[in-house]
MDTraj code that builds the backbone (N, CA, C; nanometers):
import mdtraj as md
import numpy as np

residues = "MET SER LYS GLU GLU PHE PRO SER GLU LYS ASN LEU ASP LYS ASP LYS GLU VAL PRO LYS LYS ALA LYS PRO GLU ASP LYS LYS LYS LYS GLY GLU ALA LYS LYS ALA TYR ASP ASN VAL LYS LYS LEU GLU ALA GLU ILE ALA ALA LEU LYS GLU LYS ASN LYS GLU LEU GLU ASP LYS TYR LEU ARG SER VAL ALA GLU ILE GLN ASN ALA GLN ASN ARG TYR SER LYS GLU ARG ALA GLN LEU ILE LYS TYR GLU SER GLN SER LEU ALA LYS ASP VAL LEU PRO ALA VAL ASP ASN LEU GLU ARG ALA LEU SER VAL LYS ALA ASP ASP ASP ALA SER LYS GLN LEU GLN LYS GLY VAL GLN MET THR LEU ASP SER LEU VAL LYS ALA MET LYS SER HIS GLY ILE VAL GLU ILE ASP ALA GLU GLY VAL GLU PHE ASP PRO THR LEU HIS GLN ALA VAL GLN THR VAL ALA ALA LYS ASP ASP ASP GLN LYS GLY HIS VAL VAL GLN VAL LEU GLN LYS GLY TYR GLN TYR LYS ASP ARG THR LEU ARG PRO ALA MET VAL VAL VAL ALA GLN".split()
xyz = np.array([
    [-7.7319, 1.9497, -10.7193],
    [-7.7019, 1.9297, -10.5849],
    [-7.8093, 1.9843, -10.4935],
    [-7.8333, 1.8978, -10.4037],
    [-7.9443, 1.9438, -10.3112],
    [-7.8808, 2.0234, -10.2026],
    [-7.9680, 2.0753, -10.1257],
    [-7.9316, 2.1623, -10.0164],
    [-7.8590, 2.0819, -9.9066],
    [-7.8913, 1.9597, -9.8991],
    [-7.8414, 1.8814, -9.7904],
    [-7.7002, 1.8353, -9.8184],
    [-7.6622, 1.8351, -9.9439],
    [-7.5190, 1.7857, -9.9701],
    [-7.4168, 1.8855, -9.9334],
    [-7.4563, 2.0168, -9.9294],
    [-7.3569, 2.1182, -9.8878],
    [-7.3829, 2.1501, -9.7417],
    [-7.2782, 2.1421, -9.6733],
    [-7.2944, 2.1712, -9.5343],
    [-7.3316, 2.3210, -9.5129],
    [-7.4198, 2.3343, -9.4211],
    [-7.4627, 2.4696, -9.3977],
    [-7.3716, 2.5205, -9.2788],
    [-7.3795, 2.6389, -9.2565],
    [-7.3072, 2.6975, -9.1445],
    [-7.3412, 2.6414, -9.0152],
    [-7.4650, 2.6131, -9.0018],
    [-7.5188, 2.5553, -8.8794],
    [-7.4580, 2.4241, -8.8635],
    [-7.4503, 2.3400, -8.9636],
    [-7.3927, 2.2051, -8.9511],
    [-7.2416, 2.2130, -8.9273],
    [-7.1727, 2.3083, -8.9761],
    [-7.0296, 2.3213, -8.9509],
    [-7.0029, 2.3483, -8.8113],
    [-7.0773, 2.4219, -8.7492],
    [-7.0577, 2.4543, -8.6026],
    [-7.0776, 2.3333, -8.5150],
    [-7.1682, 2.2469, -8.5581],
    [-7.1950, 2.1252, -8.4821],
    [-7.0728, 2.0306, -8.4888],
    [-7.0066, 2.0258, -8.6033],
    [-6.8911, 1.9324, -8.6165],
    [-6.7733, 1.9847, -8.5378],
    [-6.7633, 2.1029, -8.5181],
    [-6.6521, 2.1600, -8.4414],
    [-6.6634, 2.1271, -8.2996],
    [-6.5512, 2.0848, -8.2347],
    [-6.5591, 2.0626, -8.0920],
    [-6.5136, 2.1927, -8.0240],
    [-6.5916, 2.2186, -7.9365],
    [-6.5551, 2.3429, -7.8594],
    [-6.5026, 2.2973, -7.7241],
    [-6.3838, 2.3481, -7.6807],
    [-6.3321, 2.3108, -7.5593],
    [-6.4240, 2.3414, -7.4482],
    [-6.4425, 2.2430, -7.3612],
    [-6.5377, 2.2628, -7.2524],
    [-6.4587, 2.3293, -7.1410],
    [-6.5256, 2.4012, -7.0576],
    [-6.4620, 2.4547, -6.9418],
    [-6.4581, 2.3466, -6.8355],
    [-6.3465, 2.3421, -6.7618],
    [-6.3210, 2.2418, -6.6617],
    [-6.4177, 2.2743, -6.5460],
    [-6.4859, 2.1648, -6.5110],
    [-6.5814, 2.1790, -6.4069],
    [-6.5057, 2.1477, -6.2778],
    [-6.5514, 2.2042, -6.1603],
    [-6.4832, 2.1744, -6.0338],
    [-6.4788, 2.0310, -5.9993],
    [-6.5796, 1.9530, -6.0409],
    [-6.5802, 1.8078, -6.0094],
    [-6.4596, 1.7341, -6.0909],
    [-6.4456, 1.7825, -6.2147],
    [-6.3226, 1.7238, -6.2975],
    [-6.1939, 1.7519, -6.2218],
    [-6.1736, 1.8748, -6.1799],
    [-6.0524, 1.9059, -6.1063],
    [-6.0333, 1.8203, -5.9823],
    [-6.1429, 1.7879, -5.9148],
    [-6.1374, 1.7103, -5.7919],
    [-6.1031, 1.5707, -5.8330],
    [-6.1544, 1.5209, -5.9468],
    [-6.1268, 1.3815, -5.9903],
    [-5.9741, 1.3734, -6.0312],
    [-5.9264, 1.4792, -6.0929],
    [-5.7827, 1.4792, -6.1390],
    [-5.6965, 1.4797, -6.0176],
    [-5.7297, 1.5562, -5.9137],
    [-5.6539, 1.5589, -5.7914],
    [-5.6548, 1.4169, -5.7184],
    [-5.7653, 1.3603, -5.7154],
    [-5.7757, 1.2285, -5.6542],
    [-5.6972, 1.1232, -5.7343],
    [-5.7024, 1.1330, -5.8615],
    [-5.6258, 1.0455, -5.9495],
    [-5.4771, 1.0660, -5.9284],
    [-5.4286, 1.1901, -5.9176],
    [-5.2921, 1.2193, -5.8956],
    [-5.2506, 1.1625, -5.7627],
    [-5.3343, 1.1812, -5.6540],
    [-5.3058, 1.1289, -5.5242],
    [-5.3039, 0.9781, -5.5284],
    [-5.3885, 0.9129, -5.6041],
    [-5.3870, 0.7711, -5.6144],
    [-5.2561, 0.7208, -5.6874],
    [-5.2240, 0.7916, -5.7944],
    [-5.1014, 0.7599, -5.8603],
    [-4.9826, 0.7755, -5.7722],
    [-4.9757, 0.8865, -5.7027],
    [-4.8584, 0.9086, -5.6033],
    [-4.8548, 0.7992, -5.4950],
    [-4.9738, 0.7544, -5.4477],
    [-4.9748, 0.6515, -5.3491],
    [-4.9323, 0.5252, -5.4090],
    [-4.9697, 0.4922, -5.5336],
    [-4.9233, 0.3654, -5.5991],
    [-4.7732, 0.3714, -5.6157],
    [-4.7184, 0.4840, -5.6579],
    [-4.5706, 0.4985, -5.6727],
    [-4.4960, 0.4795, -5.5366],
    [-4.5614, 0.5427, -5.4309],
    [-4.5025, 0.5274, -5.2955],
    [-4.4983, 0.3780, -5.2462],
    [-4.6234, 0.3106, -5.2736],
    [-4.6331, 0.1770, -5.2370],
    [-4.5340, 0.0829, -5.3185],
    [-4.5217, 0.1145, -5.4462],
    [-4.4214, 0.0397, -5.5184],
    [-4.2879, 0.0504, -5.4691],
    [-4.2463, 0.1787, -5.4348],
    [-4.1127, 0.1997, -5.3773],
    [-4.0998, 0.1219, -5.2501],
    [-4.2054, 0.1231, -5.1633],
    [-4.2002, 0.0468, -5.0363],
    [-4.1795, -0.0981, -5.0603],
    [-4.2565, -0.1508, -5.1608],
    [-4.2528, -0.2951, -5.1901],
    [-4.1126, -0.3277, -5.2375],
    [-4.0482, -0.2437, -5.3223],
    [-3.9132, -0.2681, -5.3599],
    [-3.8164, -0.2651, -5.2452],
    [-3.8266, -0.1715, -5.1551],
    [-3.7428, -0.1686, -5.0334],
    [-3.7627, -0.2876, -4.9511],
    [-3.8875, -0.3324, -4.9333],
    [-3.9146, -0.4514, -4.8516],
    [-3.8600, -0.5813, -4.9192],
    [-3.8676, -0.5881, -5.0521],
    [-3.8098, -0.7015, -5.1196],
    [-3.6584, -0.7046, -5.1010],
    [-3.5932, -0.5925, -5.1099],
    [-3.4481, -0.5810, -5.0891],
    [-3.4120, -0.6273, -4.9484],
    [-3.4896, -0.5784, -4.8526],
    [-3.4616, -0.6189, -4.7064],
    [-3.4861, -0.7632, -4.6869],
    [-3.5911, -0.8198, -4.7572],
    [-3.6192, -0.9575, -4.7437],
    [-3.5000, -1.0367, -4.8050],
    [-3.4472, -1.0014, -4.9136],
    [-3.3295, -1.0677, -4.9733],
    [-3.2172, -1.0676, -4.8731],
    [-3.1855, -0.9489, -4.8087],
    [-3.0807, -0.9444, -4.7135],
    [-3.1022, -1.0374, -4.5914],
    [-3.2269, -1.0391, -4.5457],
    [-3.2621, -1.1295, -4.4300],
    [-3.2480, -1.2705, -4.4714],
    [-3.2892, -1.3054, -4.5916],
    [-3.2807, -1.4433, -4.6417],
    [-3.1362, -1.4841, -4.6510],
    [-3.0507, -1.3876, -4.6993],
    [-2.9069, -1.4259, -4.7135],
    [-2.8468, -1.4432, -4.5734],
    [-2.8845, -1.3578, -4.4772],
    [-2.8338, -1.3757, -4.3406],
    [-2.8824, -1.5073, -4.2822],
    [-3.0032, -1.5458, -4.3123],
    [-3.0569, -1.6722, -4.2577],
    [-2.9813, -1.7934, -4.3180],
    [-2.9611, -1.7890, -4.4529],
    [-2.8889, -1.8990, -4.5143],
    [-2.7476, -1.9058, -4.4615],
    [-2.6857, -1.7934, -4.4466],
    [-2.5440, -1.7921, -4.3926],
    [-2.5477, -1.8530, -4.2436],
    [-2.6433, -1.8166, -4.1659],
    [-2.6539, -1.8695, -4.0315],
    [-2.6756, -2.0195, -4.0266],
    [-2.7580, -2.0687, -4.1138],
    [-2.7845, -2.2055, -4.1275],
    [-2.6594, -2.2860, -4.1621],
    [-2.5925, -2.2281, -4.2601],
    [-2.4645, -2.2907, -4.3116],
    [-2.3640, -2.2915, -4.1947],
    [-2.3510, -2.1835, -4.1208],
    [-2.2592, -2.1798, -4.0076],
    [-2.2933, -2.2744, -3.9053],
    [-2.4189, -2.2894, -3.8706],
    [-2.4578, -2.3942, -3.7730],
    [-2.4268, -2.5314, -3.8227],
    [-2.4517, -2.5657, -3.9478],
    [-2.4163, -2.6909, -4.0023],
    [-2.2654, -2.7132, -3.9962],
    [-2.1816, -2.6175, -4.0280],
    [-2.0412, -2.6313, -4.0240],
    [-1.9948, -2.6593, -3.8779],
    [-2.0589, -2.5834, -3.7813],
    [-2.0194, -2.6052, -3.6408],
    [-2.0579, -2.7455, -3.5969],
    [-2.1744, -2.7959, -3.6416],
    [-2.2172, -2.9324, -3.6071],
    [-2.1204, -3.0386, -3.6681],
    [-2.0801, -3.0139, -3.7924],
    [-1.9882, -3.1038, -3.8553],
    [-1.8524, -3.1046, -3.7848],
    [-1.8078, -2.9844, -3.7511],
    [-1.6821, -2.9761, -3.6810],
    [-1.6883, -3.0506, -3.5479],
    [-1.7990, -3.0291, -3.4726],
    [-1.8188, -3.0921, -3.3463],
    [-1.8217, -3.2465, -3.3651],
    [-1.8851, -3.2924, -3.4601],
    [-1.8924, -3.4408, -3.4879],
    [-1.7532, -3.4911, -3.5177],
    [-1.6761, -3.4210, -3.6020],
    [-1.5418, -3.4641, -3.6266],
    [-1.4506, -3.4735, -3.5091],
    [-1.4618, -3.3687, -3.4233],
    [-1.3841, -3.3578, -3.2980],
    [-1.4219, -3.4696, -3.2034],
    [-1.5570, -3.4978, -3.1955],
    [-1.6025, -3.5989, -3.1080],
    [-1.5517, -3.7328, -3.1455],
    [-1.5564, -3.7538, -3.2831],
    [-1.5033, -3.8843, -3.3384],
    [-1.3593, -3.8987, -3.3044],
    [-1.2785, -3.7931, -3.3213],
    [-1.1360, -3.7978, -3.2929],
    [-1.1178, -3.8301, -3.1453],
    [-1.1955, -3.7631, -3.0545],
    [-1.1826, -3.7955, -2.9049],
    [-1.2165, -3.9396, -2.8831],
    [-1.3198, -3.9887, -2.9432],
    [-1.3517, -4.1340, -2.9182],
    [-1.2479, -4.2275, -2.9743],
    [-1.1986, -4.1897, -3.0919],
    [-1.0973, -4.2714, -3.1583],
    [-0.9699, -4.2828, -3.0746],
    [-0.9303, -4.1645, -3.0181],
    [-0.7971, -4.1615, -2.9526],
    [-0.8142, -4.1437, -2.8008],
    [-0.9280, -4.1914, -2.7460],
    [-0.9492, -4.1751, -2.6055],
    [-0.8483, -4.2442, -2.5136],
    [-0.7910, -4.3553, -2.5577],
    [-0.6966, -4.4297, -2.4732],
    [-0.5570, -4.3877, -2.4924],
    [-0.5283, -4.2825, -2.5701],
    [-0.3901, -4.2392, -2.5998],
    [-0.3149, -4.1994, -2.4744],
    [-0.3730, -4.1211, -2.3850],
    [-0.2979, -4.0810, -2.2732],
    [-0.2679, -4.1952, -2.1753],
    [-0.3625, -4.2862, -2.1665],
    [-0.3459, -4.4106, -2.0834],
    [-0.2321, -4.4916, -2.1392],
    [-0.2305, -4.4996, -2.2743],
    [-0.1203, -4.5826, -2.3383],
    [0.0149, -4.5221, -2.3120],
    [0.0193, -4.3908, -2.3187],
    [0.1466, -4.3265, -2.2922],
    [0.1980, -4.3442, -2.1506],
    [0.0982, -4.3516, -2.0560],
    [0.1407, -4.3759, -1.9183],
    [0.1807, -4.5222, -1.8931],
    [0.1300, -4.6160, -1.9711],
    [0.1617, -4.7554, -1.9550],
    [0.2991, -4.7933, -2.0105],
    [0.3431, -4.7233, -2.1085],
    [0.4649, -4.7529, -2.1827],
    [0.5878, -4.7667, -2.0901],
    [0.6123, -4.6741, -2.0016],
    [0.7205, -4.6940, -1.9088],
    [0.7166, -4.8219, -1.8257],
    [0.5979, -4.8753, -1.7921],
    [0.5851, -4.9981, -1.7146],
    [0.6280, -5.1178, -1.8049],
    [0.5863, -5.1054, -1.9362],
    [0.6241, -5.2138, -2.0250],
    [0.7836, -5.2103, -2.0395],
    [0.8377, -5.0913, -2.0487],
    [0.9829, -5.0846, -2.0577],
    [1.0505, -5.1503, -1.9378],
    [0.9915, -5.1154, -1.8169],
    [1.0548, -5.1724, -1.6985],
    [1.0442, -5.3239, -1.6848],
    [0.9295, -5.3806, -1.7305],
    [0.9116, -5.5256, -1.7306],
    [1.0108, -5.5866, -1.8281],
    [1.0368, -5.5242, -1.9421],
    [1.1363, -5.5799, -2.0338],
    [1.2742, -5.5736, -1.9836],
    [1.3052, -5.4671, -1.9138],
    [1.4396, -5.4595, -1.8459],
    [1.4503, -5.5657, -1.7428],
    [1.3491, -5.5897, -1.6705],
    [1.3567, -5.6964, -1.5668],
    [1.3812, -5.8298, -1.6291],
    [1.3159, -5.8546, -1.7514],
    [1.3411, -5.9793, -1.8088],
    [1.4762, -5.9972, -1.8759],
    [1.5453, -5.8863, -1.8996],
    [1.6818, -5.8890, -1.9581],
    [1.7919, -5.9388, -1.8570],
    [1.7544, -5.9313, -1.7266],
    [1.8516, -5.9778, -1.6281],
    [1.8559, -6.1308, -1.6243],
    [1.9678, -6.1882, -1.6177],
    [1.9769, -6.3328, -1.6153],
    [1.9330, -6.3943, -1.4781],
    [1.8629, -6.5020, -1.4846],
    [1.8149, -6.5637, -1.3634],
    [1.8909, -6.6876, -1.3472],
    [1.9576, -6.7006, -1.2176],
    [2.0461, -6.8152, -1.1942],
    [1.9779, -6.9178, -1.1121],
    [1.8990, -6.8855, -1.0172],
    [1.8434, -6.9871, -0.9297],
    [1.6931, -7.0015, -0.9600],
    [1.6334, -7.1016, -0.8974],
    [1.4912, -7.1336, -0.9201],
    [1.3919, -7.0210, -0.8902],
    [1.4177, -6.9528, -0.7726],
    [1.3363, -6.8417, -0.7316],
    [1.3386, -6.7289, -0.8343],
    [1.4582, -6.6956, -0.8854],
    [1.4650, -6.5908, -0.9844],
    [1.3938, -6.6274, -1.1144],
    [1.4136, -6.7621, -1.1480],
    [1.3461, -6.8051, -1.2752],
    [1.1950, -6.8052, -1.2561],
    [1.1432, -6.8348, -1.1402],
    [0.9952, -6.8265, -1.1120],
    [0.9495, -6.6812, -1.1200],
    [1.0331, -6.5901, -1.0566],
    [0.9984, -6.4537, -1.0699],
    [1.0029, -6.3961, -1.2076],
    [1.1016, -6.4401, -1.2877],
    [1.1094, -6.3998, -1.4246],
    [0.9964, -6.4490, -1.5030],
    [0.9479, -6.5712, -1.4784],
    [0.8384, -6.6281, -1.5473],
    [0.7038, -6.5401, -1.5213],
    [0.6934, -6.5015, -1.3927],
    [0.5713, -6.4201, -1.3529],
    [0.5798, -6.2856, -1.4248],
    [0.6951, -6.2300, -1.4359],
    [0.7150, -6.0984, -1.5063],
    [0.6900, -6.1142, -1.6479],
    [0.7325, -6.2259, -1.7103],
    [0.6972, -6.2542, -1.8479],
    [0.5509, -6.2606, -1.8704],
    [0.4812, -6.3330, -1.7804],
    [0.3353, -6.3486, -1.7991],
    [0.2668, -6.2111, -1.7868],
    [0.3118, -6.1350, -1.6871],
    [0.2554, -5.9969, -1.6714],
    [0.2816, -5.9093, -1.8013],
    [0.3960, -5.9152, -1.8566],
    [0.4312, -5.8430, -1.9804],
    [0.3516, -5.8885, -2.0992],
    [0.3355, -6.0248, -2.1089],
    [0.2568, -6.0778, -2.2220],
    [0.1085, -6.0325, -2.2151],
    [0.0535, -6.0385, -2.0936],
    [-0.0859, -5.9974, -2.0797],
    [-0.1030, -5.8430, -2.1060],
    [-0.0030, -5.7673, -2.0709],
    [-0.0076, -5.6235, -2.0898],
    [0.0002, -5.5936, -2.2384],
    [0.0936, -5.6650, -2.3106],
    [0.1127, -5.6436, -2.4526],
    [-0.0129, -5.6865, -2.5252],
    [-0.0713, -5.7960, -2.4796],
    [-0.1963, -5.8427, -2.5430],
    [-0.3096, -5.7415, -2.5312],
    [-0.3266, -5.6811, -2.4114],
    [-0.4326, -5.5764, -2.3934],
    [-0.4007, -5.4528, -2.4707],
    [-0.2714, -5.4291, -2.4806],
    [-0.2364, -5.3025, -2.5678],
    [-0.2724, -5.3277, -2.7141],
    [-0.2428, -5.4477, -2.7701],
    [-0.2675, -5.4797, -2.9053],
    [-0.4226, -5.4798, -2.9286],
    [-0.4998, -5.5271, -2.8330],
    [-0.6438, -5.5320, -2.8558],
    [-0.7059, -5.3928, -2.8550],
    [-0.6353, -5.2929, -2.8042],
    [-0.6808, -5.1578, -2.8076],
    [-0.6087, -5.0686, -2.9109],
    [-0.5310, -5.1387, -3.0019],
    [-0.4831, -5.0652, -3.1132],
    [-0.3364, -5.0158, -3.0893],
    [-0.2729, -5.0530, -2.9828],
    [-0.1390, -5.0104, -2.9503],
    [-0.0423, -5.1125, -2.9914],
    [0.0441, -5.0779, -3.0922],
    [0.1305, -5.1748, -3.1386],
    [0.2791, -5.1285, -3.1441],
    [0.3739, -5.2140, -3.1392],
    [0.5166, -5.1853, -3.1466],
    [0.5455, -5.1361, -3.2891],
    [0.6359, -5.0409, -3.3025],
    [0.6821, -4.9932, -3.4316],
    [0.7980, -5.0866, -3.4733],
    [0.7921, -5.1360, -3.5929],
    [0.9004, -5.2172, -3.6457],
    [1.0196, -5.1253, -3.6733],
    [1.1335, -5.1636, -3.6191],
    [1.2474, -5.0691, -3.6362],
    [1.3730, -5.1391, -3.6815],
    [1.4082, -5.2509, -3.6273],
    [1.5302, -5.3223, -3.6533],
    [1.5429, -5.3577, -3.8005],
    [1.6417, -5.3093, -3.8759],
    [1.6657, -5.3444, -4.0134],
    [1.5803, -5.2763, -4.1179],
    [1.4812, -5.1902, -4.0742],
    [1.4009, -5.1203, -4.1770],
    [1.4595, -4.9819, -4.2065],
    [1.4179, -4.9245, -4.3165],
    [1.4625, -4.8021, -4.3529],
    [1.4129, -4.6925, -4.2496],
    [1.5047, -4.5968, -4.2229],
    [1.4745, -4.4937, -4.1208],
    [1.3626, -4.4022, -4.1710],
    [1.2654, -4.3872, -4.0813],
    [1.1458, -4.3028, -4.1131],
    [1.1305, -4.2041, -3.9947],
    [1.1640, -4.0745, -4.0143],
    [1.1544, -3.9764, -3.9109],
    [1.0185, -3.9607, -3.8471],
    [0.9143, -4.0073, -3.9048],
    [0.7821, -4.0024, -3.8354],
    [0.7665, -4.1199, -3.7380],
    [0.8461, -4.2243, -3.7537],
    [0.8329, -4.3395, -3.6635],
    [0.9601, -4.3619, -3.5768],
    [1.0697, -4.3111, -3.6176],
    [1.1988, -4.3365, -3.5606],
    [1.2600, -4.2052, -3.5064],
    [1.3330, -4.2166, -3.4024],
    [1.4160, -4.0998, -3.3525],
    [1.5643, -4.1423, -3.3527],
    [1.6414, -4.0847, -3.4412],
    [1.7809, -4.1261, -3.4569],
    [1.8618, -4.0606, -3.3401],
    [1.9156, -4.1480, -3.2574],
    [1.9834, -4.0950, -3.1444],
    [2.1403, -4.1042, -3.1707],
    [2.1784, -4.1917, -3.2604],
    [2.3167, -4.2138, -3.2957],
    [2.3275, -4.2634, -3.4401],
    [2.4426, -4.2372, -3.4958],
    [2.4688, -4.2899, -3.6304],
    [2.6026, -4.3712, -3.6369],
    [2.6060, -4.4681, -3.7107],
    [2.7296, -4.5486, -3.7306],
    [2.7608, -4.5584, -3.8774],
    [2.8833, -4.6001, -3.9062],
    [2.9248, -4.6209, -4.0477],
    [2.8522, -4.7464, -4.0993],
    [2.8106, -4.7377, -4.2228],
    [2.7400, -4.8534, -4.2798],
    [2.8423, -4.9497, -4.3325],
    [2.8173, -5.0832, -4.3199],
    [2.8991, -5.1887, -4.3621],
    [2.8990, -5.1978, -4.5168],
    [2.7802, -5.1783, -4.5736],
    [2.7648, -5.1773, -4.7193],
    [2.6589, -5.0836, -4.7668],
    [2.6500, -5.0600, -4.8936],
    [2.5445, -4.9626, -4.9516],
    [2.4061, -4.9993, -4.9134],
    [2.3754, -5.1259, -4.9053],
    [2.2315, -5.1653, -4.8745],
    [2.1979, -5.1271, -4.7322],
    [2.2971, -5.1133, -4.6382],
    [2.2639, -5.0834, -4.5025],
    [2.2449, -4.9274, -4.4797],
    [2.2902, -4.8464, -4.5734],
    [2.2828, -4.7089, -4.5528],
    [2.1389, -4.6595, -4.5390],
    [2.1110, -4.5738, -4.4360],
    [1.9797, -4.5212, -4.4122],
    [1.8902, -4.6153, -4.3435],
    [1.9414, -4.7202, -4.3019],
    [1.8592, -4.8252, -4.2283],
    [1.8943, -4.8320, -4.0808],
    [1.8009, -4.8699, -3.9980],
    [1.8154, -4.8838, -3.8575],
    [1.8948, -5.0066, -3.8327],
    [2.0120, -4.9909, -3.7457],
    [2.0962, -5.1060, -3.7221],
    [2.0710, -5.1597, -3.5782],
    [2.0162, -5.0701, -3.4895],
    [1.9995, -5.1081, -3.3500],
    [1.8847, -5.0225, -3.2890],
    [1.7979, -5.0942, -3.2081],
    [1.6893, -5.0228, -3.1396],
    [1.7308, -5.0077, -2.9922],
    [1.7389, -4.8765, -2.9494],
    [1.7753, -4.8573, -2.8093],
    [1.6584, -4.8469, -2.7135],
    [1.5363, -4.8048, -2.7745],
    [1.4130, -4.8106, -2.6960],
    [1.2953, -4.8287, -2.7970],
    [1.2074, -4.9203, -2.7659],
    [1.1025, -4.9533, -2.8607],
    [1.0075, -4.8345, -2.8750],
    [0.9502, -4.8283, -2.9931],
    [0.8490, -4.7214, -3.0156],
    [0.7134, -4.7833, -3.0360],
    [0.6071, -4.7032, -3.0110],
    [0.4720, -4.7604, -3.0208],
    [0.3791, -4.6624, -3.0942],
    [0.2865, -4.7269, -3.1666],
    [0.1836, -4.6532, -3.2388],
    [0.0486, -4.6864, -3.1851],
    [-0.0366, -4.5831, -3.1740],
    [-0.1809, -4.6022, -3.1358],
    [-0.2626, -4.5709, -3.2571],
    [-0.3224, -4.6776, -3.3120],
    [-0.3960, -4.6658, -3.4374],
    [-0.3065, -4.6046, -3.5477],
    [-0.3358, -4.4835, -3.5884],
    [-0.2500, -4.4280, -3.6926],
    [-0.1616, -4.3166, -3.6412],
    [-0.1447, -4.2959, -3.5095],
    [-0.0594, -4.1986, -3.4476],
    [0.0538, -4.2622, -3.3806],
    [0.1646, -4.1953, -3.3850],
    [0.2870, -4.2325, -3.3140],
    [0.2823, -4.1865, -3.1727],
    [0.2723, -4.2871, -3.0826],
    [0.2703, -4.2507, -2.9349],
    [0.4164, -4.2081, -2.8921],
    [0.5039, -4.2976, -2.9269],
    [0.6467, -4.2719, -2.8901],
    [0.7301, -4.3239, -3.0078],
    [0.8145, -4.2379, -3.0729],
    [0.9020, -4.2906, -3.1742],
    [1.0117, -4.3869, -3.1139],
    [1.0496, -4.4765, -3.1923],
    [1.1576, -4.5722, -3.1502],
    [1.2901, -4.5000, -3.1532],
    [1.3675, -4.5101, -3.0465],
    [1.4971, -4.4548, -3.0348],
    [1.5956, -4.5454, -3.1044],
    [1.6583, -4.5037, -3.2067],
    [1.7379, -4.6037, -3.2840],
    [1.8721, -4.5472, -3.3244],
    [1.9582, -4.6416, -3.3661],
    [2.0913, -4.6109, -3.4281],
    [2.0812, -4.6384, -3.5773],
    [2.1173, -4.5393, -3.6577],
    [2.1028, -4.5504, -3.8034],
    [2.2493, -4.5486, -3.8654],
    [2.2525, -4.6387, -3.9746],
    [2.3784, -4.6486, -4.0441],
    [2.3840, -4.5471, -4.1533],
    [2.5045, -4.4827, -4.1609],
    [2.5215, -4.3711, -4.2624],
    [2.6233, -4.4150, -4.3692],
])
top = md.Topology()
chain = top.add_chain()
for i, resn in enumerate(residues, 1):
    res = top.add_residue(resn, chain, resSeq=i)
    for name in ("N", "CA", "C"):
        top.add_atom(name, md.element.get_by_symbol(name[0]), res)
traj = md.Trajectory(xyz[None], top)
């Protein structure tokens, strides 16, 4: 064996690492690194808080948009209802005039003057009924039909002549009217029991 194969004491000392003394610059670098690390952690916490706040604001925004859309839809429906039923109050006010014209026609006319007057009343009633129909106001069918509490108002009951007549309208005391799909005035009727 040669001398170089065996480590000498000098060579052994070279292989050992001796802890170095911390230099003041190293301490300064470690302090700066710690500060940078703390800053990163602080910024990450801030980012997380801002993301959470952003989620809350986005949720509030979406809810507000939905609320506005619901209000607009509700407004549109209400407006459509108002337009659809705009003539309803006028129709209710006209119905007593129609009733009075029909009562006038039920009186017997004996002389020519009365017959002429009755003819004029009939023409007025016909034009009024035609105008009502053109605006969606129609008479409710009542005589002989089955009693419907949404369309008829039972004022009186009478004994039924047979089983087929039970629950049916036998007499109309006052005509009822519908405006589109609403009942303006239910028909006042007599119902067989």
